[in-house]
Each structure stands twice: as structure tokens, then as C-alpha cells.
Steps between C-alpha positions, in 0.01 A plus 500: 500500500536381862652149469293458184180652649328786320536831684132585513245545772476196725192430711419191700305405811582212726511356848832510687603268778824587684721295728827574682723198535856416621754433226520131598123474449537667160741223394252236608203670335693569180594129477136403546391739223758382248282231331216753449667825397757658268671842515291785360633688200685759708672244724584279201720767339644643821826399672446224761127508419435818698430853382523834676211734585495846655190709583454861605184544710288811536309617805368813674698707748322318787532157329130452441552199265695324775229559760226396255685175436549435872127574559390271217305785335281400206585643154853613569741580217882474498720695263855402407760526225688177432827416324700185433835682523719625788611809307332720242624453144360571157384136487337487844158338512262711713124496552243690704253289692170544678398212727148502635331269746124463554454229759699187433588528127742765376553654158814651359528746212841586356658683210859491379685831469837594362787607727462850352132510581574381856752780550257755355222387732725511805593860429162628374234251623383481136541197275597554139217264397190687606269254320587184693212446751725339762746786489222756502340339808836463670579870462144595600513306824841646583357850470161426657636316804819708528716192471881496480765226477593363840681165488682264268472120539726258315544121484581207274218276375465147379181461296338166421206395284322157493577241234125433494433860386271565799426867537736549795845642561740429783780735610777494756651838603848512656699763689213746524623838623398864490619858544344842532530668161330749269631344181506147357879519472636672809870580486536472877294262710497297818336168429314313772415132468138395561537138623852366499538133399135482395336467160171654388289231329199625300226328303311710247190357331162596353313207652562267790850372556536180289462178696859384440639829634261514796614148596867595489436811713302291750766230509764755602276653765535868391232753565425825316601823672444869437821594328486833314849599395403866522366487855807306612718764331327769701547299819875454452580842347253733666448399861357847572204415274429169669552643850448878483781698658271668749410159646851374534602506867150608601405388851147512633485649849230369736 
């Protein structure tokens, strides 16, 4: 069980609204939310109300997923393997995820795997469970699109849910950083911070943002921004992908 949650296939679709705010604004916003929200289950049982996440992202050799995201392509799919641990142990919680977007809403499919299954897949590109549809599709897309692990992103998260039981979830992500890696648990890595002294604020919901939350966001004057953790990881870790090496220093002669 993951914090009391059944390790089965998880599927959900939702709208996501992302904001990037200074830490001082986080403190103000968090105070304004206090009457309306409580920690989610993961934050409630975690030290200081924050829990750790780490994701290994897949892409092609020419970083097609990155360019599709930057181009706003319709129907794009993101593959990643996620853990809630900094090191691999026999008790590590790991899951494979497919995140698809068709227009504004997105849908995420995920399946929990054992540490042994993760290690087996990383060495063979075959999951032990060949019946799980999420794992089957994950392995199929890796082969079909010639994907390979490229980057790891990690951060600490504070998750909140409304007292009113509205179908919405609020998260704050701290100290987001990334490194080039081909495994979820690299032994050597050089971590690069995404936005120092800033917090990623996200609202995830199936319908419109509830009125009480929309009013708080408006009151604090914050605006949604494009804030994909993966694209930012590419930008800070792989400058040659963002600005191809052959264009660096290129001067047009007239």
C-alpha cells in the first residue's frame, strides 16, 4: 500500500492550472487558504507536512516530447517513472505513468511496480507484469518511439484538499531541481535548480476552480503560467537542446 492507497492502476483526467510565486507570496497565499483546506493524506503523515517526489522522464534522442510541448502539439503523451524515495530500497514505492493531453484537459494513467520490477525493466525494457495495460502501453511506446530515460526531476510537495470536499486539489512544490540521468536513482549527479526562491503552485480539478479558491487567487493577483517541470529541466540541464550547438555563436553575414 502507498500511504494506505491500493497499489492498482490509477486513472484520472483533470484540468491543471499552474502558477510560479515568490516564497513570500506563498506564505500569504497559504494563510489565505487555511480556513478552507486541510493537508492531504500524504502531507498529513509526512514530516513538516511535505513529502518528497522524484520522476525520471523519457524522450527521444532529439527530444521530440520537449519540442511537442513547446509547440503546444495536440494529443501529446509524456512518459515517466516516479518514486517517493531518494534511494532505492526493498520498500521503495515506484510507479510508471503515462500523462496525455488533448487540448486543455489532461489524463494520467499509472501503475505501481515493485523495486525488483523497476530494476528488471531498466535492464531489459520488459515489465514482469505483462498483463497490466498501463505497463504494456508504457513498454510499447518506449519501443515504438525509441524513447530512453533523459532527466530526473525532484522536489518536496505540500498537498491540500478542501474542507468542503470540492473536487479540487491544491499543491505547492518547493526546491524543484533536475539532473541529466538514465536511472531514477543516479549515484552521481549534478543538480540544477529551476527557480530559486520560488514555489510552484498548482490547482488540479475536474470542473471549474471553486469560487472560494478563484477569489483567493484573484485577491493575490497571481496569473497562471506555462510551467512544465520537464521542459524547465531540459532548459537548465540541456542547453544544447534548447539552443542547438550549431547555432551557438552563429553570425549572419550581410
